N, CA and C of each residue as an Amber inpcrd file, in Angstrom:
protein
   339
 -37.9620000   4.9610000  56.8190000 -38.7420000   4.5820000  56.0360000
 -38.0580000   4.5550000  54.3800000 -37.7450000   3.5800000  53.2300000
 -38.4110000   3.3900000  52.0020000 -39.3470000   4.0540000  51.1600000
 -38.7050000   4.4310000  50.8170000 -39.8540000   5.5680000  49.7930000
 -39.6380000   4.7520000  48.0770000 -40.5030000   3.9200000  47.4110000
 -40.0190000   3.4100000  46.2850000 -41.2610000   4.8150000  45.6030000
 -40.4380000   5.1370000  43.9940000 -41.8930000   5.7860000  43.3320000
 -40.9030000   5.4950000  41.8060000 -40.5620000   3.9030000  42.2950000
 -41.0690000   3.6850000  40.5840000 -42.0940000   2.5950000  40.4790000
 -43.2540000   2.9990000  39.5980000 -44.2030000   2.6500000  38.9080000
 -43.7740000   0.8660000  39.3230000 -43.9430000   0.0720000  39.0820000
 -43.4810000  -1.4070000  39.5520000 -44.1710000  -1.4210000  40.5910000
 -43.9420000  -0.3830000  41.4930000 -44.4800000  -0.7690000  42.7600000
 -45.3560000  -0.5230000  43.0890000 -46.3920000   0.3680000  42.2530000
 -47.6620000   1.1860000  42.6490000 -49.0230000   0.3270000  41.8320000
 -49.6050000   0.2190000  42.6720000 -50.7120000  -0.7740000  41.6710000
 -51.7730000   0.8410000  41.7060000 -52.7320000   0.6990000  40.5730000
 -53.7130000   1.8610000  40.1920000 -53.4210000   2.6190000  39.2340000
 -53.1010000   4.2660000  39.5250000 -52.4450000   4.8500000  38.8740000
 -53.3290000   5.5380000  37.4440000 -51.7450000   4.4950000  36.2300000
 -52.2720000   4.3870000  35.3350000 -53.3750000   3.4620000  34.2620000
 -53.6700000   2.5950000  34.9640000 -54.6960000   1.3780000  35.1730000
 -55.8610000   2.0040000  35.4030000 -55.8990000   3.0740000  36.8430000
 -57.5200000   3.4990000  37.2170000 -57.8670000   4.7360000  36.2420000
 -56.9780000   5.4180000  35.3800000 -56.8340000   6.8000000  34.8390000
 -57.0040000   6.4610000  33.2120000 -57.4380000   4.8320000  32.7840000
 -57.7580000   5.1550000  31.5370000 -58.6850000   3.0080000  31.2740000
 -59.4280000   2.9270000  32.2290000 -60.3400000   2.0230000  32.5080000
 -61.4310000   2.2210000  32.2450000 -61.7780000   3.4080000  32.1500000
 -63.2620000   3.8010000  31.6400000 -63.0450000   4.3600000  29.9110000
 -63.5280000   3.8800000  28.8250000 -63.2090000   4.9950000  27.5070000
 -64.7290000   6.7310000  27.6770000 -63.8150000   7.2550000  27.5780000
 -64.7730000   8.4850000  27.0830000 -65.9390000   8.4890000  25.8270000
 -66.5390000   8.4290000  26.4700000 -68.1320000   8.5330000  25.6340000
 -68.3720000  10.1250000  24.7870000 -67.8360000  10.6090000  23.6260000
 -68.2880000  11.7790000  22.9040000 -69.4990000  11.3530000  21.4550000
 -70.8600000  11.5980000  22.3780000 -71.7250000  11.8550000  21.6530000
 -72.5700000  12.4320000  20.7330000 -73.8440000  12.6010000  20.1560000
 -73.7440000  13.3220000  18.4660000 -74.0530000  14.1600000  18.7670000
 -73.4340000  14.8840000  17.3840000 -73.4880000  17.2420000  16.9250000
 -72.4730000  17.4560000  17.6160000 -71.2730000  17.0120000  18.3610000
 -70.6750000  17.5220000  20.0750000 -70.0490000  18.7670000  18.9810000
 -68.6880000  19.6480000  18.8740000 -68.3180000  20.4860000  18.5220000
 -67.0130000  20.6520000  19.7590000 -65.6950000  20.2500000  19.3450000
 -64.7320000  20.6070000  20.0270000 -63.4900000  20.7940000  19.7480000
 -63.1500000  21.5230000  20.8510000 -62.0480000  22.6170000  20.2040000
 -60.9310000  22.3430000  20.0580000 -59.9470000  23.0710000  19.3320000
 -57.9940000  22.4870000  19.0800000 -57.2880000  22.2590000  20.7540000
 -56.7170000  22.1390000  20.5790000 -56.1730000  20.9870000  21.8240000
 -57.4970000  21.1910000  23.5490000 -58.1600000  20.3110000  22.6100000
 -59.4930000  20.2260000  24.3350000 -59.1130000  18.7810000  24.6370000
 -59.0100000  18.5840000  26.5450000 -58.5960000  17.1160000  26.6180000
 -59.4310000  16.6650000  27.6970000 -60.2210000  16.0810000  26.9180000
 -60.9580000  15.3610000  28.2340000 -61.0360000  14.1290000  28.4420000
 -60.7320000  13.6520000  30.0030000 -60.2630000  12.2510000  30.5080000
 -61.3350000  11.1740000  30.1900000 -60.6480000  10.6190000  30.4990000
 -60.8640000   8.8700000  30.3370000 -62.1030000   8.6960000  31.5830000
 -63.3330000   8.4790000  30.9250000 -64.2490000   7.5320000  31.3990000
 -66.1840000   8.8140000  31.7750000 -65.4960000  10.4420000  31.0760000
 -65.5280000  11.5750000  31.2240000 -66.4910000  10.9850000  29.9370000
 -67.8290000  11.5600000  30.0450000 -69.2690000  11.7120000  28.3330000
 -68.9610000  13.1000000  28.0340000 -69.5520000  13.2490000  26.7130000
 -69.6480000  14.4290000  26.8480000 -71.7970000  14.1440000  25.4610000
 -72.3270000  14.9830000  26.6730000 -73.7250000  14.9400000  25.7500000
 -73.5930000  15.3830000  24.5330000 -75.1800000  14.8950000  23.8320000
 -75.3690000  15.4100000  22.8110000 -75.4210000  17.2890000  22.5550000
 -75.2270000  17.4660000  20.8830000 -75.1420000  19.1200000  21.7260000
 -74.2250000  19.4040000  21.4470000 -73.1740000  19.1830000  22.8020000
 -72.1560000  20.2220000  23.2980000 -71.6960000  20.9640000  22.5740000
 -70.4440000  21.6780000  23.3970000 -69.7390000  22.4130000  22.5030000
 -68.4350000  22.0930000  23.9060000 -67.3140000  22.1580000  23.6310000
 -66.2620000  22.1750000  24.0740000 -65.3620000  22.8040000  23.7050000
 -64.9660000  24.0420000  24.6440000 -64.0450000  25.2810000  24.2950000
 -62.3010000  24.3530000  23.2200000 -62.1870000  25.1610000  23.1060000
 -60.6750000  24.9880000  22.9830000 -59.2050000  25.6690000  24.3810000
 -58.3820000  24.2500000  23.6750000 -57.2890000  24.4900000  25.3770000
 -58.7370000  24.2210000  26.8850000 -59.4470000  23.3690000  26.6250000
 -59.9710000  23.1530000  28.0930000 -59.8980000  22.4370000  28.5940000
 -59.5880000  21.3430000  29.5150000 -59.7790000  20.4250000  29.7550000
 -60.9720000  19.7840000  30.7390000 -61.4910000  18.3640000  30.5470000
 -62.9070000  18.5670000  31.0230000 -62.4820000  17.3110000  31.3440000
 -62.8600000  17.3420000  32.9080000 -62.9300000  15.8320000  33.7790000
 -63.7780000  15.6600000  34.2750000 -65.2790000  16.4200000  34.2750000
 -66.3250000  15.7920000  34.9690000 -67.4370000  15.4700000  32.8460000
 -68.4520000  14.5950000  33.0250000 -69.1370000  14.3500000  32.3920000
 -69.8870000  16.4210000  31.9680000 -70.2520000  16.5750000  30.1060000
 -70.9260000  18.0770000  30.0200000 -72.5700000  17.4130000  29.4980000
 -72.9070000  17.7640000  29.9240000 -75.1930000  17.4500000  30.3090000
 -74.7850000  18.0570000  27.9220000 -75.9760000  17.7140000  27.4880000
 -76.4280000  17.6630000  25.6760000 -76.5750000  19.1130000  26.5080000
 -76.4070000  20.0380000  25.3170000 -76.1770000  21.4680000  24.8800000
 -75.1880000  21.8400000  25.8950000 -74.5580000  21.2630000  26.5120000
 -73.7560000  22.7550000  27.5590000 -73.3330000  22.8630000  26.8180000
 -72.5190000  24.3130000  27.1980000 -71.2020000  25.3930000  26.1990000
 -70.3690000  25.0840000  27.8040000 -69.1700000  24.1700000  27.4380000
 -67.6560000  23.8840000  28.2910000 -66.8090000  24.6610000  28.1180000
 -66.0930000  25.3590000  28.9850000 -64.6620000  25.8720000  28.4120000
 -63.5990000  26.3610000  29.7500000 -62.8410000  26.2130000  29.4970000
 -62.0850000  26.3670000  30.8930000 -60.8870000  25.4900000  31.8470000
 -59.9240000  25.7180000  32.0430000 -59.1910000  24.2600000  32.9510000
 -59.7100000  24.6500000  34.7690000 -60.0730000  23.5040000  34.9540000
 -61.2140000  22.9330000  35.0380000 -62.3980000  23.2270000  33.8480000
 -62.6600000  22.7840000  33.1970000 -63.7430000  23.3850000  32.4850000
 -65.1940000  23.3620000  32.8420000 -66.1960000  24.5080000  33.5090000
 -67.4510000  24.6820000  33.9300000 -67.9750000  24.5870000  32.4170000
 -69.4880000  24.5670000  32.9420000 -70.5130000  24.4110000  32.0070000
 -70.4830000  26.2440000  31.8420000 -70.5280000  26.8890000  31.3140000
 -70.4980000  28.1050000  30.5290000 -72.2320000  29.3650000  30.4460000
 -72.9150000  27.9240000  29.2790000 -74.4650000  28.0860000  29.5470000
 -74.4910000  27.3020000  28.6000000 -76.4430000  27.0280000  28.3670000
 -76.8520000  25.9100000  27.4430000 -77.1120000  26.7480000  25.9830000
 -76.8710000  26.1580000  24.8330000 -77.7210000  26.1080000  23.5660000
 -78.4450000  26.6260000  23.0820000 -79.2010000  26.4350000  24.4430000
 -80.7830000  26.5100000  24.3600000 -81.7310000  26.7770000  25.9090000
 -82.4740000  26.9410000  25.3910000 -83.5300000  26.2540000  26.8770000
 -83.6860000  25.3600000  27.3630000 -84.1020000  24.9460000  28.4540000
 -84.6470000  23.7840000  28.9180000 -85.2410000  23.6780000  27.6450000
 -86.6450000  23.5480000  27.5620000 -87.8460000  23.4260000  26.0680000
 -86.9740000  22.8550000  25.0330000 -86.6990000  23.8350000  24.9610000
 -86.0360000  23.6720000  23.3130000 -85.2630000  22.3310000  23.0960000
 -84.2300000  22.5080000  24.4780000 -82.9260000  21.1130000  24.4110000
 -84.0760000  19.4490000  25.4420000 -85.3440000  19.3690000  25.4390000
 -86.2160000  18.1060000  24.8690000 -86.2980000  18.2050000  23.7870000
 -86.9670000  19.1580000  23.1620000 -87.5030000  18.4100000  21.9230000
 -86.3020000  18.1750000  20.9720000 -85.4800000  19.0870000  21.0980000
 -84.3570000  18.6370000  20.6320000 -83.4710000  17.3160000  20.5130000
 -83.8030000  16.5070000  22.0780000 -83.4990000  15.2630000  22.7500000
 -84.2600000  14.5320000  22.0280000 -85.8040000  14.5440000  22.3020000
 -86.8920000  13.9290000  21.8840000 -86.6640000  13.5970000  20.6450000
 -86.3760000  14.7970000  19.6600000 -86.4490000  14.5320000  18.2280000
 -85.0380000  13.0040000  17.7170000 -84.5130000  12.8870000  18.6230000
 -83.3470000  12.5120000  17.3320000 -82.7800000  12.1120000  16.5150000
 -82.7860000  13.4220000  16.0630000 -82.8850000  14.1670000  14.8910000
 -81.4510000  13.2890000  14.0250000 -80.4390000  13.4730000  14.9710000
 -78.6430000  12.5320000  14.5160000 -79.0200000  11.3240000  14.0440000
 -80.1340000  10.0010000  14.1210000 -80.5050000   8.4420000  14.3850000
 -79.6430000   8.9590000  12.4110000 -81.3430000   9.8620000  12.0940000
 -81.6580000   9.3560000  10.1800000 -80.7290000  10.1960000   9.3400000
 -81.4310000   9.8920000   8.3670000 -80.1850000  10.5420000   7.4430000
 -80.4340000  11.9150000   7.0440000 -79.0210000  12.5380000   6.4710000
 -78.6580000  13.8900000   6.4120000 -80.4330000  14.0350000   5.8140000
 -81.2100000  14.0200000   4.8530000 -82.5720000  15.1430000   4.4240000
 -82.9980000  14.5040000   5.7390000 -83.5710000  13.8580000   5.8010000
 -84.5880000  13.5220000   7.3030000 -84.6740000  14.4520000   8.6760000
 -83.1280000  14.6370000   8.7380000 -82.6240000  15.6750000   9.8280000
 -82.9020000  16.8830000   9.6110000 -82.0050000  17.0110000   8.1400000
 -82.6710000  18.4510000   8.0960000 -83.9820000  18.9180000   7.8940000
 -84.9880000  17.9260000   7.6600000 -86.1820000  18.3210000   7.6480000
 -86.4570000  18.7680000   8.7830000 -86.3270000  17.2340000  10.1400000
 -86.4140000  17.5850000  12.0070000 -86.1750000  19.3500000  12.4810000
 -84.5250000  19.1680000  11.8840000 -84.2970000  20.0690000  12.2590000
 -84.7780000  21.7230000  12.6190000 -85.9300000  21.2430000  10.9030000
 -86.0410000  22.6270000  10.4830000 -87.5380000  22.8920000  11.0090000
 -88.8720000  21.9580000  10.8810000 -89.9960000  21.2260000  11.9470000
 -89.0930000  22.1770000  13.5090000 -87.9920000  22.2410000  13.7840000
 -88.1240000  22.4500000  15.3270000 -87.9560000  23.8790000  15.4800000
 -86.8550000  24.5970000  14.5360000 -86.6290000  26.2540000  14.6890000
 -86.2760000  26.6500000  13.3280000 -86.1590000  27.9230000  13.4230000
 -85.8600000  28.4750000  12.0940000 -83.8880000  28.6920000  12.6430000
 -83.5090000  28.2950000  10.6660000 -81.9090000  28.1650000  11.0900000
 -81.1450000  29.0720000  11.7170000 -81.0790000  30.1750000  12.2690000
 -80.9470000  31.2860000  12.9360000 -80.8220000  30.6300000  13.9900000
 -81.2090000  30.6290000  15.0960000 -81.6050000  29.7770000  16.3450000
 -80.4240000  28.3330000  15.8830000 -80.2590000  27.7720000  15.4740000
 -79.7850000  26.5710000  15.6340000 -78.3820000  26.5990000  15.2830000
 -78.1140000  28.1580000  13.9900000 -76.4300000  27.8790000  14.4930000
 -76.0320000  28.5720000  15.3650000 -76.7730000  29.6100000  16.2730000
 -76.3650000  30.0810000  17.3670000 -75.3620000  28.5380000  17.9840000
 -75.0890000  29.7050000  19.2180000 -74.1110000  28.5810000  20.3870000
 -74.4880000  29.0850000  21.1650000
């Protein structure tokens, strides 16, 4: 039996890994040296820890870290996540977005990660 290791003889591989785009939604923070695999979506307001390898979709407002990345916690409780998502503050000009954020909750709670 002959084993051919040259990429010329293989189908898929690189094409399979790169056929989908990576989607980074709004207000996302990605730490240094994080790797996000193609085809993965990072949800609104998510945080990706430094040096993490993200190979699965990250939900809105989740904090993920590790290799492979796992959900460590959520930035806000479910009720607040729904309110923030419904507000869609990221589609507005900065001044209007600041007003919306201020109306949702105090600044201190928004700054917590």
